[in-house]
N, C-alpha and C positions, 0 to 999 in steps of 0.2 A: 617048818610047818606052822600054820596059824590055826588055832582052835576057835570055832564059832559055836553058835547055839546048838545044843543037843550033843555036844562032844565030837561032832564031825569036824574034819580038818580040811584045809586047802593049802596046797604048797604055793606060797607066794614068792618064792625065790626066783630071781632073774639074773641074767648075765648081761653086762654092758661092756662089750669088748672083753678085756682081761679082768674086769672088775665084777666080783660076785656081790650081789645085794640080797639081803634077806627078804625084801619086798620091793616093788617098783616105785614107792613113794619117796621122793626126794624134796627137801625144803629148798626153794629157789633162792638164788642170789638176790641180795638187795631187800629181801623181805624177812630175813631171819637173822639179822645182825651178823655176828661172828659165830653164831650157834651156841656158844657157851652161855649167853644171856638167857637162853630158854631152858637151861638146866633145871630150874625150879618151877617151870611152868608145865612141862610135859616130860615124858620119858624119851630122851633122845635116842636111846638104844632100840626103841621100837620102830624107828624110821629106817627106810632103805639107805638113806644118806642125807647129807646136808651140804649146801653150797654156801660158803661164806660170802659176805658182800665183796664187791669188786675191789681188788687190791692194785695199787699203783706203786711205782718204785719210790715215790715220795708221798708224804701225807697230803690230802686235799681237803679243803673246807667245804666244797660244794657250792651250790647256787644260793642266792639270797631268797628269803621267803617272800610271798607264799610259794611253797614248793609242792603241795598236795592239793588236789581238789576232787571231790566225789562227783561222778557223772552218773547218768542213767545206766545201771548195771555195770559200772566200771569205775576206774580211778585214773586220774592224771597225776603223773609224778615227774618232777624235774629236780630231783635231789642233787644231781650233778656229780654222782659217783664219789660222794664224801667218804673218806676212809683214813685210817691211821697210818697207812703205808705198809709195805711188805715187811720191812725190818721190824717194826713195832708189832706186827701180827705174830711174827715168829717168837718174839720175846714175851708178849703180854697175853696172847690168846691161845696159840697152839699148845703150849704146855697143859693148859686146862682141858683142852679137847682130847689130848692124848691120855689123860687120866680116865676118861669115860670109856666104859667097856663096849667094844663091838660097835663103834660109830664110824661110818665111812665119811671122810671129810674131803670135799672137793674145794679147790681154791680157784675162785674166779679172778681172772687177770685182765687188765686193760691198759691201754697206752695211746699216745697220740703220734708215735712214730714206731716203726718196726723195732728200733733199738729199745724203745720203752718196754715193749713186751718181753724182749730178750733179757733185758736187765732185771725186770721184775721176777721172771722165772729163775734167773740165776741166783737171786737172793733167796727165793723160796726153796730152791734145791737144797739149801743148808738145813732145812727143817725136816724132821721125821714125823710121819703120821699123815701126810698128804697123799690121798689115793690117786688123784689126777688133777689136771688143770683144765678149767673151762675158760676158753678165750672169748671175751666179749669183743666182738668185732664191729659193734654198732657205735664206734667212736670216729670222729673226724680225723683223717690223716693230714696232719698239719704240713707235711712235706709235699703233699699232692693236692693242694688247693682246697683242703677241708672236706673232700668227699669221704664218706664213710668207708672204712676198710671192707665192711660187709656188703656194700652195694656196688662195688667195682671188682670184677673177677680177678684182674691183675693184682690189685692191692691185697685182696683176700689171699691169693696164692702166695704172695711175697711174705705176708705176716705169718701165715701158717708154716711155711717152710722155715722161716727164721725161728719160730717157736719150737718146731720139731727138732731142729739142730741143737737147741739149748737144753733138752731134757730127754731122758729115757722113760719118764713117767707117761702114762696114758694122756692123750690130748683130746679134749672135747671142744668143738668149735660151736659157739652159740650164735646162730645165724639171725640176721636182721630180716624182718618181714617186708621192709620197705624196698623191695626189689621187683624187677619185672618177672624173673623166673627163679623161684626158690630151688627148683630142681637143678638148674645150672650151678647155682652157688653151692649146693650140697655136693655136687660132683667135683667142683673145684677144691673144696675142703678135703674131700676124700683123696683126691689125687695128690694134694700137697702134703699128705701124711697124717691127717686126722684119724684117730682111733674110733671116734664117734662124733655125731653132731647133736646139738640140742636146738630146739626151736619151738615157738618163736619168741624173740625179744619183743619189746613193746612197739606199738604202732605210733608213728608221729601224729600228734593231734593237738587240739587247743580248745579253749573255752573262753567266752567273753561275758562279762557282767553287763547286761543291757542298761542297768541303772546308771552305773558310773562310766560305761562305754570303755572300760579298761579290761585288759586280759585278766583272767582268773589266776594265772600263773605268772610270776615275775619274769620268768624266762620267755614268756609269750607262748612258745610251743613246749610240749611235754610228751611223755610216753603214756599211751593208753593201755591199760591192762584190765583184767577182770572178766566176768562172764560175757560181757558184750563182744569180746573178740574171739570167743571160743569157736564158733563155726568157721571163721576164716583161718584160725590157727590149725584147726583140725584138717581142713583142706590142704594146707601147706605141709603138714606132717605127712599126710597121705602122698602128696606129690614127691616129697623128698625121699620118703621110704622106698618108693618105687624106683627112684633114680640112683640109689647107692646100695652098696653091699655092707657098709659098716652100720653099727647100731644107731638108732635114732631115739633121743629123749624128747618127748613131747611136752609142751606147756602152753597155757593160754586159757585162763578162765575156769580152771578146774576147781570144783567145789563139792562134788558128789562122787560116790563110787562109780555111778553110771558114766560120769564124765571120763574117769580113768579108763573104764572099759572101752569107751569110744576111741580114745587115743591108741590103746593097745590094738584094737581091731584095725585101725588105720595104718598100723605098722610100727608104732613106737614100742621099744623094749622096756621103757620106764617113763616116768613122768616127773615133772617138777611142779610144785604147788607154791604159788606166790601170794597173790592178792588176798586169798582166803585167810591167810594168817593175820591180816590186818583187822578183820572183823571177829576172828576167833583165833587167838594165839595157839590153841590146841588143835587147830584144823587138820594139820598133817597127821598127827597121831590118830585122831578120830577117823580119818579117811582110810588108814590101814585097817582099822577094825571093821569099818563099813565094807571095804573091799573083800575082806575075808568072809563076812556074812553073805555078800552078794555071790561069791563063788560057790559057797556051800548051797545056797538056795537055788542056784542055777546048775548045780551038779558039775561044776568046773573043778576038777581035782588039782590041776596045775595051771596057774595063771599064765604060764608061757604058751599054753594052748590057744590063748586068745590073740597072741601077737600076729598081726597080719591076717587075721581071720575074717575080714570083711567078705560077705557073700554077695555076689553081684546078681544072682538069680534066685 
């Protein structure tokens, strides 16, 4: 239960498949480091959970700068999935996270072949304190001509099946929005063994400096996130939630409690907050407090009552 003004309370607890969360606010992968870095910035135990930055079987240095660029109501990023590698995460970061009380940790996993995903998960299986894996399928499949796993139904099926066989831990598939039918991809993930899906990842975009006539990002294209994408992300979450029976975690431009409520009404069981942490490192914790106040003010006793509650008439 979360207490708001006047002593009244709202039950913010939610369930994402087999995972119980004290509230639906999760810090998104790639925007929250490995979580432990925020220990002195906010109260990590106030969050529903956190997703560590994407982990690969070997360390990666990422793309050359410039890698970030602020756009109208959004942000472009082409970090390139820079990370210390799964083994170093187990040795250097996970022990510190385990010391924190009541913090649900999700490990985001990526690769460029099905075997990459499998091997990364096998390494992470040795670590205690990981609640679930979130598969980032917005990576080019190097064995199939570079097409993204998340944009080809067959590739998506194959990588989820491979990951499912590698672990008994819950599996969340983070879907790419750069597809023709998000509902189809959601169903593929479900049928391949996903316990939940999260969406959306960033939209492929770019920006050009008219003075120099050069790309704003060294990689030329980048992922667009932030409030600019929220209406499209919300529609995709709505479409996906109608298409599957497994839980949906929604994300895309969330910066207010009302944004969270919209995603819940569209069918999400929880949300991830990403870009907002760039302009306010305490954004996630503040959103938990704001959501509690919103529920009390609107006489919503249990936040789960909002899930899928969109009224068409």
